[in-house]
Every structure is written in C-alpha cells, then in structure tokens.
Backbone as numpy.savetxt, mean C-alpha at the origin, in Angstrom:
# Nx Ny Nz CAx CAy CAz Cx Cy Cz
-6.41 -3.15 25.42 -5.05 -3.38 25.91 -4.34 -4.36 24.98
-3.08 -4.09 24.69 -2.30 -5.01 23.90 -1.62 -6.00 24.82
-0.96 -6.99 24.21 -0.29 -8.00 24.99 1.11 -7.62 25.39
1.49 -6.34 25.24 2.85 -5.93 25.57 3.11 -6.00 27.07
4.35 -6.31 27.41 4.78 -6.25 28.79 4.97 -4.80 29.20
5.08 -4.57 30.51 5.38 -3.23 30.99 6.75 -2.82 30.47
7.01 -1.48 30.40 8.26 -0.99 29.86 9.47 -1.62 30.51
9.44 -1.77 31.87 10.62 -2.28 32.56 10.86 -3.75 32.28
9.85 -4.46 31.75 10.00 -5.89 31.48 10.39 -6.18 30.03
10.35 -5.16 29.19 10.58 -5.40 27.77 12.07 -5.54 27.48
12.41 -6.31 26.44 13.82 -6.41 26.06 14.34 -5.07 25.58
15.65 -4.87 25.73 16.24 -3.62 25.25 16.20 -3.61 23.73
15.67 -2.55 23.17 15.55 -2.43 21.72 16.45 -1.30 21.25
17.23 -1.58 20.20 18.02 -0.53 19.56 17.04 0.37 18.82
16.88 1.62 19.29 15.83 2.48 18.74 16.13 2.95 17.32
17.30 2.66 16.80 17.58 3.00 15.41 17.26 1.89 14.45
16.86 0.72 14.96 16.65 -0.44 14.12 15.16 -0.65 13.80
14.93 -1.42 12.77 13.56 -1.79 12.40 13.63 -3.07 11.58
12.52 -3.78 11.56 12.39 -4.96 10.70 11.37 -4.65 9.63
11.74 -4.90 8.37 10.86 -4.66 7.23 10.50 -6.02 6.63
9.21 -6.28 6.54 8.73 -7.54 5.96 7.86 -7.21 4.76
8.37 -7.51 3.58 7.62 -7.27 2.35 7.29 -8.61 1.71
6.49 -8.56 0.68 6.14 -9.78 -0.03 4.82 -9.63 -0.74
4.52 -10.57 -1.63 3.25 -10.51 -2.34 2.08 -10.76 -1.40
0.92 -10.38 -1.84 -0.29 -10.62 -1.07 -0.44 -12.11 -0.79
-0.92 -12.45 0.39 -1.19 -13.84 0.82 0.08 -14.66 1.04
1.20 -14.00 1.31 2.45 -14.75 1.52 2.75 -15.03 2.99
1.88 -14.57 3.90 2.09 -14.86 5.32 2.76 -13.76 6.11
2.77 -12.55 5.58 3.46 -11.43 6.24 2.85 -11.10 7.60
1.52 -11.05 7.66 0.87 -10.59 8.89 1.14 -11.52 10.07
1.07 -12.84 9.83 1.31 -13.79 10.91 2.75 -13.69 11.41
3.69 -13.53 10.49 5.10 -13.39 10.86 5.32 -12.12 11.66
4.74 -11.01 11.21 4.92 -9.73 11.91 4.32 -9.78 13.31
3.16 -10.41 13.44 2.51 -10.51 14.75 3.37 -11.31 15.72
3.89 -12.44 15.25 4.74 -13.27 16.10 6.00 -12.50 16.54
6.61 -11.81 15.60 7.83 -11.06 15.91 7.55 -9.93 16.90
6.47 -9.18 16.66 6.15 -8.06 17.55 5.83 -8.54 18.96
5.15 -9.68 19.06 4.84 -10.23 20.38 6.11 -10.63 21.13
7.03 -11.26 20.44 8.21 -11.78 21.12 9.26 -10.70 21.39
9.32 -9.68 20.52 10.37 -8.67 20.64 9.90 -7.38 21.29
8.61 -7.29 21.64 8.11 -6.04 22.18 8.02 -4.98 21.09
7.24 -5.27 20.06 7.22 -4.41 18.89 5.86 -3.84 18.57
5.84 -3.02 17.54 4.61 -2.45 16.99 4.57 -2.80 15.51
3.42 -3.24 15.02 3.25 -3.57 13.61 2.77 -2.32 12.88
3.55 -1.88 11.89 3.24 -0.66 11.13 2.92 -1.05 9.69
1.77 -0.65 9.20 1.29 -1.05 7.88 1.98 -0.29 6.75
2.42 -1.05 5.74 2.96 -0.46 4.51 2.24 -1.05 3.31
0.93 -1.12 3.40 0.09 -1.57 2.29 -0.87 -0.44 1.94
-0.84 -0.01 0.69 -1.55 1.21 0.30 -3.07 1.06 0.35
-3.60 -0.16 0.37 -5.04 -0.34 0.46 -5.51 -0.59 1.88
-4.65 -1.15 2.73 -5.05 -1.43 4.11 -5.11 -0.16 4.96
-4.73 0.98 4.41 -4.87 2.24 5.15 -6.33 2.69 5.21
-7.20 2.16 4.34 -8.57 2.68 4.23 -9.52 1.93 5.17
-10.22 2.70 6.00 -11.10 2.08 6.99 -12.29 1.38 6.34
-12.65 1.78 5.12 -13.79 1.17 4.44 -13.50 -0.24 3.94
-12.24 -0.67 3.95 -11.85 -1.89 3.25 -11.15 -2.89 4.17
-11.79 -3.31 5.22 -11.14 -4.29 6.10 -11.11 -5.68 5.46
-12.26 -6.16 4.98 -12.35 -7.53 4.50 -11.64 -7.71 3.18
-11.95 -6.85 2.20 -11.45 -7.04 0.85 -9.94 -6.85 0.75
-9.32 -6.20 1.74 -7.86 -6.02 1.73 -7.16 -6.94 2.72
-7.92 -7.81 3.39 -7.35 -8.77 4.36 -6.56 -8.08 5.46
-7.13 -7.00 5.99 -6.50 -6.33 7.13 -6.48 -7.26 8.34
-5.54 -7.04 9.28 -5.55 -7.86 10.51 -6.90 -7.76 11.21
-7.27 -8.85 11.86 -8.53 -8.87 12.60 -8.42 -8.00 13.84
-9.55 -7.65 14.41 -9.54 -6.88 15.65 -8.85 -7.66 16.77
-9.01 -8.99 16.76 -8.35 -9.81 17.79 -6.83 -9.73 17.65
-6.33 -9.78 16.42 -4.88 -9.67 16.23 -4.39 -8.28 16.60
-5.17 -7.25 16.25 -4.76 -5.87 16.57 -4.71 -5.65 18.08
-5.48 -6.45 18.84 -5.49 -6.30 20.29 -4.27 -6.95 20.95
-3.57 -7.82 20.21 -2.44 -8.54 20.82 -1.19 -7.69 20.93
-0.93 -6.86 19.93 0.20 -5.92 19.97 -0.27 -4.62 19.31
0.41 -3.51 19.57 0.01 -2.26 18.89 0.12 -2.41 17.37
-0.87 -1.90 16.67 -0.88 -1.82 15.21 -1.08 -0.36 14.82
-0.36 0.10 13.83 -0.49 1.48 13.38 -0.65 1.54 11.85
-1.38 2.57 11.42 -1.61 2.90 10.01 -2.50 1.89 9.30
-3.36 1.21 10.07 -4.38 0.35 9.49 -5.74 1.02 9.61
-6.45 1.18 8.48 -7.81 1.71 8.52 -7.92 3.10 9.10
-6.86 3.90 8.98 -6.86 5.23 9.59 -7.21 6.33 8.60
-7.45 5.97 7.33 -7.80 6.95 6.30 -9.17 6.63 5.71
-9.90 7.67 5.37 -11.20 7.50 4.73 -11.01 7.24 3.24
-11.89 6.43 2.66 -11.77 6.08 1.25 -11.90 7.28 0.32
-12.46 8.38 0.80 -12.60 9.58 -0.03 -11.28 10.33 -0.19
-10.26 9.91 0.56 -8.95 10.57 0.53 -7.98 9.76 -0.32
-7.17 10.44 -1.11 -6.08 9.80 -1.84 -4.87 9.79 -0.92
-4.57 8.65 -0.34 -3.41 8.55 0.57 -2.15 8.37 -0.28
-1.49 9.47 -0.58 -0.30 9.44 -1.42 0.88 8.85 -0.66
1.96 8.59 -1.39 3.18 8.10 -0.74 3.67 9.11 0.29
3.59 10.40 -0.05 4.02 11.43 0.88 3.18 11.45 2.15
1.86 11.27 2.00 0.99 11.22 3.18 1.33 10.04 4.06
1.56 8.89 3.41 1.92 7.70 4.20 3.25 7.92 4.92
4.20 8.56 4.24 5.51 8.78 4.85 5.39 9.67 6.08
4.53 10.68 6.02 4.29 11.53 7.20 3.72 10.69 8.35
2.75 9.82 8.03 2.15 8.97 9.05 3.18 7.99 9.61
4.03 7.45 8.73 5.05 6.50 9.17 6.07 7.18 10.08
6.40 8.43 9.78 7.35 9.16 10.64 6.79 9.29 12.06
5.50 9.58 12.17 4.89 9.70 13.49 4.86 8.33 14.19
4.57 7.27 13.44 4.53 5.93 14.04 5.91 5.50 14.51
6.95 5.83 13.75 8.31 5.49 14.15 8.74 6.29 15.38
8.34 7.55 15.43 8.66 8.36 16.61 8.00 7.80 17.86
6.75 7.35 17.72 6.05 6.73 18.85 6.75 5.45 19.28
7.19 4.65 18.29 7.87 3.40 18.61 9.16 3.66 19.38
9.91 4.65 18.96 11.17 4.94 19.63 10.94 5.48 21.03
9.91 6.31 21.18 9.61 6.86 22.52 9.22 5.74 23.49
8.56 4.70 22.97 8.11 3.59 23.82 9.08 2.41 23.83
10.19 2.54 23.08 11.16 1.46 22.94 10.51 0.19 22.39
9.64 0.40 21.38 9.04 -0.71 20.64 9.88 -0.96 19.39
10.03 -2.21 19.02 10.68 -2.53 17.76 9.69 -2.29 16.62
10.00 -1.40 15.67 9.08 -1.22 14.53 9.16 -2.42 13.59
8.03 -3.04 13.35 7.93 -4.14 12.39 7.02 -3.63 11.27
7.63 -3.25 10.16 6.90 -2.58 9.08 6.61 -3.61 8.00
5.33 -3.82 7.69 4.98 -4.89 6.76 4.03 -4.39 5.68
4.14 -4.99 4.50 3.22 -4.65 3.43 3.75 -5.10 2.09
3.00 -4.79 1.07 3.40 -5.17 -0.28 3.54 -3.99 -1.22
3.44 -2.76 -0.69 3.51 -1.58 -1.55 4.97 -1.12 -1.66
5.57 -1.46 -2.78 6.99 -1.17 -2.96 7.35 0.29 -2.83
6.50 1.18 -3.34 6.81 2.61 -3.28 6.90 3.10 -1.84
6.11 2.53 -0.94 6.19 2.92 0.46 7.55 2.54 1.04
8.00 1.32 0.78 9.30 0.89 1.29 10.44 1.69 0.64
10.30 1.99 -0.64 11.34 2.75 -1.33 11.46 4.15 -0.74
10.33 4.79 -0.46 10.34 6.11 0.16 10.93 6.05 1.56
10.62 4.99 2.28 11.11 4.81 3.64 12.64 4.75 3.66
13.23 4.07 2.67 14.68 3.83 2.65 15.45 4.82 1.78
14.77 5.45 0.81 15.48 6.31 -0.14 15.03 7.78 -0.09
13.93 8.04 0.61 13.40 9.39 0.61 12.41 9.60 -0.51
11.95 10.84 -0.66 10.86 11.12 -1.60 10.99 12.53 -2.14
10.66 12.68 -3.43 10.65 14.03 -4.00 9.58 14.86 -3.31
9.89 16.13 -3.09 9.05 16.98 -2.25 8.04 17.76 -3.08
7.09 17.05 -3.69 6.06 17.71 -4.49 5.03 18.35 -3.55
4.74 19.64 -3.72 3.74 20.28 -2.85 2.36 19.64 -3.03
1.51 19.73 -2.02 0.14 19.20 -2.16 -0.60 19.92 -3.27
-1.41 19.17 -4.01 -2.22 19.75 -5.09 -3.57 20.15 -4.50
-3.97 21.42 -4.65 -5.28 21.84 -4.11 -6.42 21.00 -4.69
-7.42 20.77 -3.87 -8.54 19.92 -4.28 -9.22 20.46 -5.53
-9.34 21.79 -5.64 -10.05 22.34 -6.80 -9.28 22.09 -8.11
-7.94 22.07 -8.02 -7.14 21.76 -9.21 -7.33 20.31 -9.60
-7.26 19.41 -8.61 -7.44 17.99 -8.89 -8.82 17.73 -9.51
-9.85 18.34 -8.92 -11.21 18.11 -9.42 -11.38 18.63 -10.84
-10.73 19.77 -11.15 -10.84 20.33 -12.49 -10.18 19.42 -13.52
-9.02 18.86 -13.19 -8.34 17.95 -14.11 -9.16 16.68 -14.30
-9.72 16.14 -13.20 -10.52 14.92 -13.30 -11.80 15.17 -14.11
-12.38 16.36 -13.97 -13.58 16.68 -14.75 -13.24 16.74 -16.24
-12.08 17.31 -16.57 -11.67 17.35 -17.98 -11.38 15.95 -18.50
-10.83 15.10 -17.65 -10.57 13.72 -18.06 -11.89 13.03 -18.43
-12.90 13.21 -17.59 -14.20 12.58 -17.85 -14.85 13.17 -19.10
-14.66 14.47 -19.32 -15.32 15.15 -20.44 -14.60 14.92 -21.77
-13.27 15.08 -21.75 -12.51 15.11 -23.01 -11.81 13.79 -23.33
-11.59 12.95 -22.31 -10.91 11.68 -22.56 -9.42 11.76 -22.31
-8.82 10.60 -22.11 -7.40 10.54 -21.74 -6.48 10.98 -22.88
-6.90 10.74 -24.14 -6.02 11.11 -25.26 -5.79 12.62 -25.30
-6.83 13.39 -25.03 -6.69 14.86 -25.05 -5.76 15.31 -23.92
-5.93 14.73 -22.72 -5.09 15.14 -21.60 -3.64 14.70 -21.82
-3.45 13.52 -22.40 -2.07 13.07 -22.66 -1.39 13.97 -23.68
-2.13 14.41 -24.70 -1.55 15.32 -25.69 -1.16 16.65 -25.05
-1.98 17.15 -24.12 -1.65 18.38 -23.41 -0.41 18.18 -22.53
-0.35 17.03 -21.87 0.81 16.75 -21.04 2.09 16.70 -21.89
2.02 16.06 -23.05 3.18 15.98 -23.93 3.64 17.37 -24.37
2.71 18.29 -24.50 3.06 19.67 -24.90 3.68 20.45 -23.74
3.12 20.29 -22.54 3.56 21.08 -21.39 4.71 20.45 -20.62
4.81 19.12 -20.69 5.88 18.40 -19.99 6.32 17.25 -20.89
7.16 17.56 -21.89 7.53 16.54 -22.89 8.13 15.28 -22.26
8.91 15.43 -21.18 9.52 14.25 -20.55 8.44 13.30 -20.02
7.48 13.86 -19.28 6.41 13.03 -18.74 5.54 12.47 -19.85
5.28 13.28 -20.88 4.47 12.82 -21.99 5.09 11.62 -22.70
6.44 11.63 -22.80 7.12 10.52 -23.45 7.19 9.30 -22.54
7.28 9.54 -21.23 7.45 8.44 -20.26 6.14 7.72 -19.96
5.03 8.48 -19.91 3.75 7.90 -19.49 2.92 7.48 -20.70
2.35 6.30 -20.62 1.50 5.81 -21.70 0.10 6.42 -21.57
-0.58 6.65 -22.69 -1.92 7.27 -22.63 -2.91 6.50 -21.77
-2.75 5.17 -21.67 -3.72 4.40 -20.88 -3.51 4.56 -19.38
-2.39 5.14 -18.97 -2.10 5.30 -17.54 -2.78 6.57 -17.04
-4.10 6.49 -16.89 -4.90 7.67 -16.59 -4.48 8.35 -15.29
-4.25 7.55 -14.25 -3.96 8.13 -12.94 -2.67 8.96 -12.97
-1.62 8.43 -13.62 -0.34 9.16 -13.63 -0.36 10.35 -14.57
-1.07 10.22 -15.69 -1.20 11.37 -16.59 -1.94 12.50 -15.88
-3.04 12.16 -15.22 -3.79 13.18 -14.49 -2.94 13.80 -13.39
-2.19 12.97 -12.66 -1.33 13.46 -11.59 -0.28 14.43 -12.13
0.35 14.08 -13.24 1.38 14.95 -13.80 0.81 16.31 -14.22
-0.40 16.28 -14.81 -1.05 17.54 -15.19 -1.44 18.36 -13.96
-1.92 17.67 -12.92 -2.29 18.38 -11.69 -1.10 19.14 -11.11
0.08 18.51 -11.11 1.27 19.16 -10.55 1.65 20.40 -11.37
1.56 20.28 -12.69 1.87 21.44 -13.53 0.87 22.57 -13.27
-0.40 22.23 -13.21 -1.44 23.24 -12.97 -1.24 23.92 -11.62
-0.89 23.13 -10.60 -0.80 23.66 -9.24 0.49 24.43 -8.99
1.60 24.00 -9.62 2.91 24.57 -9.27 3.58 25.32 -10.40
3.10 25.10 -11.63 3.77 25.73 -12.76 5.07 25.03 -13.15
5.35 23.90 -12.50 6.59 23.17 -12.77 6.27 21.70 -13.03
6.98 21.05 -13.94 6.73 19.62 -14.16 7.23 18.78 -12.99
6.71 17.57 -12.91 7.08 16.67 -11.81 8.59 16.49 -11.70
9.28 16.35 -12.83 10.71 16.08 -12.81 11.49 17.18 -12.09
10.97 18.43 -12.14 11.66 19.54 -11.48 11.72 19.35 -9.97
10.74 18.60 -9.43 10.69 18.43 -7.98 11.59 17.30 -7.50
12.06 16.47 -8.44 12.96 15.39 -8.04 14.29 16.01 -7.60
14.86 15.49 -6.57 16.10 16.04 -6.06 15.89 17.08 -4.98
14.64 17.55 -4.81 14.33 18.51 -3.74 13.52 17.79 -2.67
13.93 16.57 -2.38 13.04 15.66 -1.67 13.21 15.60 -0.17
12.38 14.72 0.38 12.39 14.45 1.81 13.40 13.33 2.07
14.15 13.42 3.17 15.16 12.40 3.45 14.51 11.09 3.85
15.24 9.98 3.71 14.69 8.69 4.15 14.51 8.66 5.65
13.52 7.90 6.10 13.27 7.77 7.54 14.14 6.71 8.18
14.59 5.73 7.38 15.41 4.64 7.90 16.62 4.45 7.00
17.73 4.03 7.61 18.92 3.72 6.84 18.95 2.23 6.52
19.23 1.85 5.27 19.32 0.43 4.94 20.33 -0.32 5.82
21.31 0.40 6.33 22.33 -0.25 7.17 21.78 -0.65 8.53
20.64 -0.06 8.93 20.10 -0.30 10.26 18.79 -1.08 10.28
18.45 -1.67 9.15 17.21 -2.43 9.10 17.50 -3.88 8.71
16.63 -4.76 9.16 16.59 -6.13 8.66 15.41 -6.19 7.70
15.67 -6.43 6.43 14.63 -6.36 5.41 14.52 -7.69 4.68
13.35 -8.30 4.74 13.14 -9.57 4.04 11.94 -9.46 3.11
12.02 -10.20 2.02 10.91 -10.31 1.07 10.49 -11.77 1.06
9.24 -12.03 1.45 8.74 -13.40 1.48 8.42 -13.85 0.05
9.10 -14.92 -0.38 8.95 -15.39 -1.76 8.48 -16.84 -1.76
7.19 -17.06 -1.62 6.67 -18.44 -1.63 6.72 -19.05 -3.03
6.55 -20.35 -3.09 6.37 -21.03 -4.36 5.17 -20.41 -5.09
5.36 -20.10 -6.37 4.32 -19.37 -7.11 3.00 -20.14 -7.16
3.07 -21.43 -7.47 1.82 -22.21 -7.58 1.07 -22.24 -6.25
1.81 -22.40 -5.16 1.19 -22.42 -3.85 0.60 -21.05 -3.52
1.34 -19.99 -3.85 0.84 -18.63 -3.59 -0.46 -18.38 -4.35
-0.50 -18.74 -5.62 -1.70 -18.49 -6.41 -2.89 -19.29 -5.88
-2.61 -20.51 -5.40 -3.68 -21.31 -4.79 -4.23 -20.61 -3.54
-3.33 -20.05 -2.74 -3.75 -19.35 -1.51 -4.53 -18.08 -1.84
-4.12 -17.38 -2.90 -4.84 -16.17 -3.32 -6.27 -16.54 -3.71
-6.43 -17.60 -4.51 -7.77 -18.02 -4.93 -8.62 -18.40 -3.71
-8.04 -19.14 -2.78 -8.78 -19.55 -1.59 -9.17 -18.33 -0.75
-8.24 -17.38 -0.63 -8.51 -16.23 0.23 -9.60 -15.35 -0.36
-9.61 -15.18 -1.69 -10.65 -14.34 -2.28 -12.02 -14.98 -2.07
-12.09 -16.30 -2.20 -13.36 -16.99 -1.94 -13.77 -16.81 -0.48
-12.80 -16.88 0.43 -13.10 -16.70 1.85 -13.57 -15.27 2.13
-12.98 -14.29 1.46 -13.39 -12.90 1.65 -14.87 -12.70 1.33
-15.33 -13.37 0.27 -16.74 -13.24 -0.11 -17.64 -13.80 0.99
-17.22 -14.90 1.60 -18.00 -15.49 2.69 -17.96 -14.60 3.94
-16.88 -13.82 4.09 -16.71 -12.99 5.28 -17.35 -11.60 5.15
-17.97 -11.33 3.99 -18.68 -10.06 3.86 -18.08 -9.05 2.91
-17.19 -9.48 2.00 -16.57 -8.53 1.07 -17.59 -7.85 0.18
-18.61 -8.61 -0.26 -19.61 -8.03 -1.15 -20.39 -6.93 -0.42
-20.74 -7.16 0.83 -21.47 -6.14 1.61 -20.59 -4.93 1.87
-19.31 -5.17 2.10 -18.37 -4.06 2.31 -18.28 -3.19 1.07
-18.19 -3.82 -0.10 -18.11 -3.07 -1.35 -19.43 -2.38 -1.65
-20.55 -3.00 -1.29 -21.86 -2.35 -1.48 -21.92 -1.03 -0.69
-21.43 -1.05 0.55 -21.43 0.16 1.37 -20.50 1.22 0.78
-19.36 0.78 0.25 -18.43 1.72 -0.37 -19.05 2.33 -1.63
-19.65 1.50 -2.47 -20.25 2.00 -3.72 -21.37 2.99 -3.44
-22.10 2.78 -2.34 -23.22 3.65 -2.00 -22.77 5.07 -1.69
-21.47 5.27 -1.41 -20.96 6.61 -1.10 -20.81 7.48 -2.35
-20.83 6.86 -3.53 -20.75 7.64 -4.76 -19.42 8.36 -4.94
-18.33 7.73 -4.56 -17.02 8.37 -4.62 -16.47 8.36 -6.05
-15.47 9.21 -6.29 -14.78 9.27 -7.57 -14.15 7.91 -7.87
-14.49 7.29 -9.00 -13.92 5.97 -9.31 -12.42 5.99 -9.52
-11.81 7.19 -9.65 -10.36 7.30 -9.80 -9.63 7.20 -8.47
-10.36 7.28 -7.36 -9.71 7.20 -6.05 -9.08 5.82 -5.85
-7.93 5.77 -5.18 -7.26 4.46 -4.99 -8.15 3.41 -4.36
-8.92 3.77 -3.33 -9.76 2.78 -2.65 -10.78 2.16 -3.60
-11.20 2.91 -4.60 -12.20 2.41 -5.54 -11.60 1.44 -6.56
-10.26 1.38 -6.59 -9.58 0.49 -7.53 -8.90 -0.67 -6.84
-9.14 -0.86 -5.53 -8.55 -1.99 -4.81 -8.98 -3.29 -5.48
-8.10 -4.29 -5.43 -8.39 -5.56 -6.10 -9.72 -6.14 -5.61
-10.59 -6.41 -6.55 -11.89 -6.97 -6.23 -13.00 -5.94 -6.15
-12.66 -4.68 -5.89 -13.70 -3.66 -5.74 -14.41 -3.36 -7.06
-13.69 -3.04 -8.15 -14.42 -2.70 -9.39 -15.31 -3.84 -9.89
-14.81 -5.08 -9.83 -15.62 -6.18 -10.37 -16.80 -6.48 -9.46
-16.66 -6.31 -8.16 -17.80 -6.51 -7.27 -18.84 -5.40 -7.45
-18.39 -4.20 -7.77 -19.35 -3.13 -8.08 -20.14 -3.49 -9.34
-19.43 -4.03 -10.34 -20.13 -4.47 -11.56 -21.12 -5.59 -11.22
-20.73 -6.49 -10.34 -21.64 -7.56 -9.92 -22.88 -6.98 -9.24
-22.68 -6.00 -8.38 -23.81 -5.42 -7.66 -24.75 -4.65 -8.60
-24.22 -4.22 -9.74 -25.05 -3.55 -10.74 -25.74 -4.56 -11.66
-25.46 -5.84 -11.47 -26.05 -6.86 -12.33 -25.29 -7.10 -13.60
-24.05 -6.60 -13.68 -23.25 -6.73 -14.90 -22.33 -7.94 -14.88
-22.26 -8.65 -13.75 -21.42 -9.84 -13.64 -22.00 -10.74 -12.56
-21.89 -12.04 -12.76 -22.35 -12.96 -11.72 -21.33 -12.96 -10.57
-21.74 -13.50 -9.44 -20.82 -13.59 -8.32 -19.63 -14.48 -8.66
-19.90 -15.56 -9.41 -18.81 -16.46 -9.81 -17.82 -15.74 -10.71
-18.34 -14.93 -11.64 -17.45 -14.16 -12.52 -16.64 -13.14 -11.71
-17.29 -12.51 -10.75 -16.60 -11.53 -9.91 -15.48 -12.19 -9.11
-15.77 -13.38 -8.58 -14.75 -14.09 -7.82 -13.57 -14.47 -8.72
-13.85 -14.92 -9.92 -12.80 -15.33 -10.85 -11.93 -14.13 -11.25
-12.57 -13.00 -11.57 -11.82 -11.82 -11.99 -11.04 -11.22 -10.82
-11.66 -11.15 -9.65 -10.98 -10.59 -8.50 -9.75 -11.39 -8.12
-9.86 -12.71 -8.13 -8.70 -13.55 -7.81 -7.63 -13.43 -8.89
-8.04 -13.38 -10.16 -7.06 -13.26 -11.25 -6.31 -11.93 -11.16
-7.04 -10.84 -10.89 -6.38 -9.54 -10.74 -5.36 -9.57 -9.60
-5.71 -10.25 -8.51 -4.80 -10.33 -7.37 -3.57 -11.16 -7.72
-3.75 -12.25 -8.47 -2.60 -13.05 -8.90 -1.66 -12.24 -9.79
-2.23 -11.46 -10.71 -1.41 -10.63 -11.59 -0.64 -9.58 -10.78
-1.30 -9.02 -9.77 -0.63 -8.04 -8.91 0.53 -8.70 -8.16
0.33 -9.90 -7.66 1.40 -10.61 -6.95 2.60 -10.81 -7.87
2.34 -11.15 -9.10 3.43 -11.33 -10.07 4.21 -10.03 -10.25
3.49 -8.91 -10.33 4.16 -7.61 -10.48 4.97 -7.27 -9.22
4.47 -7.67 -8.05 5.21 -7.39 -6.82 6.57 -8.09 -6.82
6.61 -9.34 -7.27 7.88 -10.05 -7.39 8.86 -9.26 -8.27
8.38 -8.86 -9.44 9.25 -8.17 -10.40 9.71 -6.84 -9.85
8.80 -6.08 -9.25 9.14 -4.73 -8.77 10.20 -4.78 -7.68
10.00 -5.61 -6.69 10.96 -5.67 -5.60 12.32 -6.18 -6.07
12.32 -7.13 -7.00 13.59 -7.66 -7.49 14.42 -6.55 -8.13
13.78 -5.67 -8.88 14.52 -4.65 -9.62 14.72 -3.37 -8.83
13.81 -3.03 -7.95 13.83 -1.73 -7.30 14.45 -1.73 -5.91
14.37 -2.82 -5.18 14.82 -2.83 -3.79 15.72 -4.04 -3.51
16.95 -4.00 -4.01 17.87 -5.12 -3.78 18.28 -5.25 -2.31
17.96 -4.24 -1.48 18.28 -4.33 -0.06 17.54 -5.47 0.64
16.42 -5.89 0.08 15.62 -6.93 0.70 16.20 -8.31 0.41
16.32 -9.11 1.46 16.77 -10.49 1.31 15.56 -11.37 1.02
15.60 -12.10 -0.07 14.48 -12.96 -0.44 14.58 -14.28 0.32
13.49 -14.65 0.95 13.44 -15.89 1.73 12.12 -16.60 1.49
12.13 -17.91 1.65 10.87 -18.65 1.65 10.16 -18.35 2.97
8.84 -18.28 2.98 8.13 -17.92 4.21 8.50 -18.78 5.41
8.71 -20.07 5.19 9.03 -20.95 6.31 10.45 -20.71 6.86
11.28 -19.99 6.10 12.64 -19.68 6.54 12.77 -18.26 7.09
11.69 -17.50 7.05 11.77 -16.07 7.36 12.13 -15.81 8.82
11.56 -16.61 9.74 11.83 -16.36 11.15 13.32 -16.50 11.47
13.93 -17.55 10.97 15.35 -17.76 11.21 16.19 -16.67 10.53
15.77 -16.23 9.35 16.51 -15.18 8.65 16.49 -13.87 9.44
15.34 -13.54 10.02 15.22 -12.31 10.79 16.01 -12.43 12.09
15.90 -13.59 12.75 16.61 -13.78 14.02 18.12 -13.70 13.83
18.59 -14.20 12.69 20.03 -14.19 12.42 20.55 -12.78 12.21
C-alpha cells in the first residue's frame, strides 16, 4: 500500500499538468520527487535510462523499497537487462504511466537525468520501426568479427550523412544506424519528421533542472559510489556478469558496471574500480549539465535547496 489518501481526500489535480525534475546524478532529485508526490497526491515516474533495469538497483541508486511503498512509483526496474530499452520503448511505457496517473488524478512527477527521455516527452520522437532481433544480432556479430572501422566505412557508403555525422569510435550509434538500414532499407534521417507526437506540452509542465555546486556534487558522487560498494554493488554486478549478456547492451555499460566486471576478473583492484567508477560518474554529470543547457531550455535551472519553492511558485 502506498501512502496516498483516498480519491475523495486528494487535492484536485489538473490532469493536463506534470512536474519534470531533471538534474545530474546525486543532485537530490529522488528526495524532492518523493516529497512532492506525497504532498500533492502524485506518482513518481522514472526518466533514467539505467534505473529501468531490474538487475541494477544498487549501482544505479534506484529508490529503496521503503520509498517506493510511500507513493506509487512507475518505470523503475521493470525491464530485464537483456533488453535494450530504447527511447521509443520508454516513451510507450511513459504514455501508459501518464494515462494511469490521469485516470487516478495523480500528479505525474517525472524525474531522471536522461535528457533524450525528456526531449522525447516534450518534442516527440522519430518513428523508426523496431529492428528485428536477427538483424541486430547479425550487425553485432559483424562488429565483433570485422571491427568498427569496417562497419563505419560501410555506413559511410550506404548512408553518407550518418557516416559523416558519427565518429568511428561511437560503436553503438554506428551499429544502430546500420541496423536501421538493414531492417528498413532507409537511412535513419529518412525517418525523422515521421515521428510520434510529444506526450506533454511545455506550456503545461513545471520543469526544473537541479544544478548544485559542482565541487559539492562531485564530493557527493564519490561518497555515493563508495556507499554503493558497501551496499552490495559488487555482488549485483557479479550476478549480472554471470548472465553472459552482450556487452553492447545498455545495462552492461551502466556507470561502474564495466570496471567492476574487470575487478571481478582480477584485472583491477577494488580501490581502482571505485576510483574509475566514481570518475566516470563525475564525467557523466558534467555532460548532463552541458546537454540540458543546450538541448532543453524549457527547464528552469535552480539550486537544489531552492527547488521546492520554484516548483510551488
């Protein structure tokens, strides 16, 4: 049971509205969302591309079971690590979560750090058809056999725009672009403009980006990664590695996962793994600042301690 009041006791919610809380990892988004959902009669909807995987509770700092029991939470740990949860898949899941929220007159409180999820939510998404598993597996097998340079050269020949735009080291996007051509006979750019409409209007949302002091944020990231190891992150990654999944899958590239796998193989000490995992997370936080600043000007930047008043206003 959640801590929600009965329907007749809940405040009236404008069913067209939503609150969006974005920000870098470890900026305090979850605590803010939980407080808001409790007070406003809301549901917390995840917009973090790694927290969707059920295999990764500790290493991705998903809400605890106790927090999830206080108010409804959606799209946390609902996907298996063997699945590539694309932006389109998440958008389908988010549409269902928003429909449930409106039916129950819950305020949707959508939180996360994955900019592409928020961009799709507010701007829509190109309607690329699903790529059959056999096509994806064939492209990945060629990548492993022939190397990224060969696949990038093929992409440049078959889709010159994508070949020029994507760097050879960007294995995931090069493979994705080739998969779309193989599956549909059309380059990715052809599908742009034939997209899915946005689920929310920027005019009807309150959108904030939590922007803590950088030095304080990086200190919190380092502390949190150390805490994750004490809470069982290494054992969680050991169980994930034992599944023998494709290392190209998103869950296998979550911050801290690759270096902890190397540690479990004896290729890095635990101290080295902690140092690399925290550093990777700090670099990701820096990219989150840059991405949101340039891509989503709809978000109002606030210091975490000012966020509650900004949302209430």
